[in-house]
C-alpha positions as CSV (number, residue, x, y, z in Angstrom):
1,X,5.1,-30.7,29.7
2,X,7.2,-29.1,32.6
3,X,10.9,-28.0,31.8
4,X,12.5,-30.8,33.7
5,X,10.7,-33.9,32.0
6,X,13.2,-35.4,29.4
7,X,11.8,-38.1,26.8
8,X,14.1,-40.5,24.7
9,X,13.5,-41.5,21.4
10,X,15.2,-43.6,19.4
11,X,15.6,-43.3,15.6
12,X,13.8,-46.3,13.6
13,X,14.1,-45.1,10.3
14,X,16.9,-44.0,7.6
15,X,16.7,-40.3,6.4
16,X,18.4,-41.8,2.9
17,X,15.6,-40.5,-0.1
18,X,14.1,-38.2,2.6
19,X,13.8,-34.3,1.6
20,X,16.4,-31.8,3.7
21,X,13.9,-30.7,6.4
22,X,13.3,-33.9,7.6
23,X,17.4,-35.0,7.4
24,X,17.7,-31.5,9.4
25,X,15.0,-32.3,11.6
26,X,16.7,-35.6,12.8
27,X,19.9,-33.6,13.1
28,X,18.6,-30.9,15.7
29,X,17.2,-34.1,17.7
30,X,20.8,-35.2,17.7
31,X,19.9,-38.6,15.6
32,X,21.5,-39.2,12.0
33,X,22.0,-43.1,12.4
34,X,19.7,-46.0,12.7
35,X,19.5,-47.1,16.2
36,X,20.8,-44.0,17.7
37,X,19.0,-42.4,21.1
38,X,18.5,-39.1,22.4
39,X,17.8,-37.9,25.5
40,X,15.3,-34.3,25.3
41,X,13.4,-31.8,26.9
42,X,10.0,-33.1,26.8
43,X,8.8,-28.8,25.2
44,X,6.2,-28.6,22.7
45,X,9.2,-27.5,20.1
46,X,10.7,-31.0,20.6
47,X,7.2,-32.7,20.3
48,X,6.6,-31.2,17.0
49,X,10.1,-31.8,15.9
50,X,9.2,-35.7,16.7
51,X,6.0,-35.5,15.1
52,X,7.6,-34.0,11.7
53,X,9.8,-37.1,11.7
54,X,7.1,-39.8,13.1
55,X,7.7,-42.5,11.1
56,X,11.2,-42.0,11.5
57,X,11.5,-42.1,15.4
58,X,9.9,-44.1,17.9
59,X,9.7,-42.5,21.7
60,X,11.1,-45.1,23.8
61,X,10.3,-43.0,27.6
62,X,7.4,-41.1,28.7
63,X,4.5,-40.9,27.6
64,X,3.6,-43.7,25.5
65,X,0.2,-42.8,24.2
66,X,2.2,-40.6,21.7
67,X,4.3,-43.2,20.1
68,X,6.1,-40.5,17.5
């Protein structure tokens, strides 16, 4: 995971009725509405945030083996 790589993620689930940590994680990923797409650096911290809300987002570009 080099610093030059990026990853695109799309929000597929709603933050309604989710706990505050998951809502804040979506905001940290620059997502807060269904269908939004964010392009972020592919770092371990970004991957951890994606894993935390993996049921609400989908990776649309990058390593297709990890669809969280």
